[in-house]
C-alpha positions as CSV (number, residue, x, y, z in Angstrom):
1,M,-17.0,-12.9,-7.1
2,L,-14.2,-11.5,-4.8
3,Y,-13.5,-7.5,-6.0
4,I,-9.9,-6.5,-5.3
5,V,-11.0,-2.9,-5.4
6,S,-7.9,0.0,-5.5
7,T,-9.1,3.2,-3.7
8,P,-7.5,6.4,-2.9
9,I,-4.0,7.0,-1.5
10,G,-5.7,10.4,0.3
11,N,-7.4,12.3,-2.0
12,L,-11.0,10.9,-2.3
13,G,-11.4,12.6,-6.0
14,D,-9.0,9.9,-7.3
15,I,-11.6,6.6,-7.0
16,T,-12.3,4.9,-10.4
17,L,-16.2,5.2,-11.7
18,R,-16.1,1.1,-12.0
19,A,-14.4,1.3,-7.9
20,L,-17.8,3.1,-7.2
21,E,-20.2,0.9,-9.1
22,A,-18.6,-2.0,-7.0
23,L,-19.1,-0.9,-3.8
24,R,-22.9,0.4,-4.7
25,S,-23.1,-3.4,-6.0
26,V,-21.7,-6.2,-4.1
27,D,-23.6,-7.6,-0.9
28,L,-20.4,-6.8,1.0
29,I,-17.0,-5.1,1.4
30,A,-14.2,-6.6,3.5
31,C,-12.1,-3.7,4.5
32,E,-8.9,-3.5,6.9
33,D,-10.3,-0.7,9.2
34,T,-14.8,-0.3,8.9
35,R,-13.6,2.9,10.2
36,H,-11.4,4.2,7.7
37,T,-13.9,2.9,5.0
38,R,-16.7,4.6,6.1
39,I,-15.2,8.0,5.6
40,L,-14.8,6.8,1.9
41,L,-18.3,5.1,1.6
42,E,-19.8,8.0,3.4
43,H,-18.4,10.7,0.6
44,Y,-20.0,9.2,-2.1
45,D,-23.4,8.2,-0.3
46,I,-22.3,4.4,-0.5
47,K,-24.6,2.1,2.4
48,K,-23.3,-0.7,2.6
49,E,-22.5,-3.9,5.4
50,M,-18.9,-4.2,5.7
51,I,-16.7,-6.7,7.6
52,S,-13.1,-6.2,9.3
53,Y,-10.5,-8.0,7.0
54,H,-6.9,-6.7,8.8
55,Q,-3.0,-7.9,9.5
56,H,-4.7,-9.4,13.5
57,S,-7.4,-11.4,11.5
58,G,-7.0,-15.5,11.7
59,R,-8.1,-17.9,9.6
60,L,-11.5,-17.4,11.6
61,K,-12.3,-14.5,9.2
62,T,-10.5,-15.8,6.5
63,D,-12.8,-19.0,6.2
64,K,-15.6,-16.9,7.2
65,V,-15.4,-14.9,4.1
66,I,-14.7,-18.3,1.9
67,S,-18.1,-19.3,3.4
68,F,-20.1,-16.2,2.4
69,L,-18.5,-16.3,-1.5
70,K,-19.4,-19.6,-1.1
71,G,-22.6,-19.1,-0.6
72,G,-23.0,-16.8,-3.2
73,K,-22.7,-13.3,-1.9
74,N,-20.6,-11.1,-4.2
75,I,-17.4,-9.6,-1.9
76,A,-15.0,-6.1,-2.3
77,L,-12.2,-6.6,-1.3
78,V,-10.3,-3.1,-0.3
79,T,-7.8,-1.6,2.0
80,D,-7.4,1.4,3.8
81,A,-4.9,3.1,0.8
82,G,-4.1,1.9,-2.7
83,T,-4.6,-1.5,-3.9
84,P,-5.3,-4.3,-1.5
85,G,-2.5,-7.2,-1.9
86,V,0.6,-5.1,-2.2
87,S,2.1,-4.8,1.1
88,D,-1.4,-5.8,2.1
89,P,-3.1,-8.2,4.9
90,G,-5.0,-8.9,1.4
91,Q,-3.0,-11.1,0.1
92,R,-3.9,-13.7,2.4
93,L,-7.3,-13.5,1.8
94,I,-6.7,-13.0,-2.3
95,S,-4.6,-16.7,-2.0
96,E,-7.3,-18.9,-0.3
97,V,-10.0,-17.4,-3.2
98,I,-7.9,-18.5,-5.3
99,K,-6.9,-21.9,-3.9
100,S,-11.3,-22.6,-3.0
101,K,-11.4,-21.7,-7.4
102,I,-13.8,-19.0,-6.3
103,A,-14.0,-16.1,-9.2
104,I,-12.2,-12.7,-8.6
105,T,-11.4,-9.8,-10.5
106,V,-9.3,-6.9,-10.0
107,L,-10.4,-3.1,-10.3
108,P,-7.5,-0.9,-10.9
109,G,-6.7,2.7,-9.6
110,P,-4.4,4.4,-7.1
111,S,-1.1,3.2,-6.1
112,A,1.4,5.0,-3.5
113,L,4.0,2.7,-5.6
114,M,2.7,3.9,-8.8
115,A,2.6,7.3,-8.0
116,A,5.5,8.1,-6.3
117,L,7.4,6.3,-9.1
118,P,7.3,9.3,-11.9
119,L,7.4,11.1,-8.9
120,S,10.8,10.6,-8.2
121,G,11.9,11.3,-11.7
122,F,14.2,8.0,-10.9
123,P,14.3,5.1,-14.2
124,S,12.1,2.8,-13.4
125,S,12.2,0.4,-16.6
126,E,13.8,-1.7,-14.1
127,F,12.6,-1.1,-10.0
128,S,12.6,-3.7,-7.1
129,F,10.2,-3.0,-4.6
130,F,10.7,-3.8,-0.8
131,G,7.9,-3.1,0.9
132,F,8.1,-2.4,4.6
133,L,10.9,-3.4,5.8
134,P,11.0,-6.1,8.8
135,H,11.2,-4.3,12.2
136,K,13.8,-6.4,14.2
137,K,14.4,-9.6,13.1
138,G,15.8,-9.7,9.3
139,R,15.8,-6.4,8.9
140,Q,19.9,-6.3,8.9
141,K,19.8,-8.7,6.4
142,A,16.9,-6.6,4.3
143,L,19.4,-3.2,4.0
144,S,22.6,-5.5,2.9
145,N,20.1,-6.6,0.2
146,L,18.8,-3.1,-0.4
147,A,22.3,-2.2,-0.5
148,K,23.6,-4.3,-3.0
149,E,20.7,-3.7,-5.1
150,E,21.5,-1.7,-9.1
151,R,18.1,-1.0,-9.7
152,T,15.6,2.0,-8.3
153,V,14.5,0.4,-5.2
154,V,10.9,1.4,-3.3
155,L,9.8,1.0,0.3
156,Y,7.1,1.9,1.7
157,E,8.1,3.5,5.2
158,S,5.7,4.5,8.8
159,V,5.8,7.8,10.5
160,H,7.3,5.8,13.3
161,R,10.2,4.5,11.8
162,I,11.1,7.3,8.9
163,K,13.7,8.6,10.3
164,K,15.6,5.7,11.7
165,L,14.9,4.4,8.0
166,L,16.8,7.3,7.0
167,K,19.8,7.1,9.2
168,E,20.3,3.9,8.7
169,L,20.3,4.1,4.5
170,R,22.5,6.6,5.3
171,E,25.4,4.5,7.0
172,V,24.4,1.5,4.6
173,I,24.2,4.1,0.9
174,P,25.6,7.0,1.6
175,D,26.3,8.3,-2.1
176,R,22.6,7.0,-3.4
177,E,19.8,9.6,-4.6
178,I,16.7,8.7,-2.2
179,F,13.2,10.4,-3.2
180,V,10.9,10.2,-0.1
181,G,7.0,11.5,-0.7
182,R,5.4,12.1,1.8
183,E,1.1,12.3,2.3
184,I,1.8,11.9,-1.9
185,T,-2.2,13.0,-3.3
186,K,-3.3,14.8,-0.5
187,K,-3.2,18.6,0.9
188,F,-0.2,18.5,2.2
189,E,2.0,16.4,0.0
190,E,5.6,16.8,0.4
191,V,8.6,15.9,-1.6
192,Y,12.4,15.4,-0.8
193,R,15.3,14.7,-2.9
194,G,18.9,14.2,-2.2
195,K,21.2,11.9,-0.4
196,A,19.9,10.4,3.6
197,S,22.2,13.3,5.1
198,D,21.4,16.0,3.1
199,I,17.3,15.1,3.4
200,I,17.4,13.8,7.4
201,N,16.5,16.7,8.9
202,S,14.0,18.0,6.7
203,V,11.5,15.1,6.5
204,K,8.3,16.2,8.9
205,E,7.3,13.1,11.0
206,K,3.7,13.1,9.4
207,G,1.4,10.9,7.7
208,E,2.7,8.7,5.1
209,F,6.2,7.7,3.5
210,V,6.9,6.3,0.1
211,L,11.1,6.0,-0.3
212,I,13.1,5.4,-3.9
213,I,16.6,5.0,-4.3
214,K,17.6,6.0,-7.3
215,G,19.3,2.7,-8.9
216,E,23.1,3.0,-9.7
217,K,23.1,1.4,-13.5
């Protein structure tokens, strides 16, 4: 069986009891970055074989994991933070496991998306999740679609492009209210609220970001 295991997005204390049980019981852990996952495992004194599975993993690595599963191994799939498969390369593996008719289950838990939504205070009965916008090709189209969206919009962004994104939003949606969460759940968590022009100079270029745009309904 493949276990989709959610892991903390920052605070190691946020892991669930079921997740710890699964990580201790499986034969192998497929992780985005073995070095990052090792920090979590060592914190909870879990000794387990790991294999990397990330955005550059090709067909051979996917086939290898599928082969292990078909051979009777139980594997836990984890990402660096949050739930595998959400704006995450693990989605490819999950899709192939389903196609191969191998048993699969999910252990829900921490998610940057679901942590940021209530923290923003914006309406969340309906929202659109855009994940990470394309870096180059398709970016302008994505921004155009975002500007037309009437529902609350959730985005992920890296430290390297947060200022660029805020500058772009200042142009395409100058009057929309925005929430930016930096390092959510971590020691130095910070939130910023206001229009893009209000917060662009205040946002620190450190850590990971969730950006939420208030809907117009």
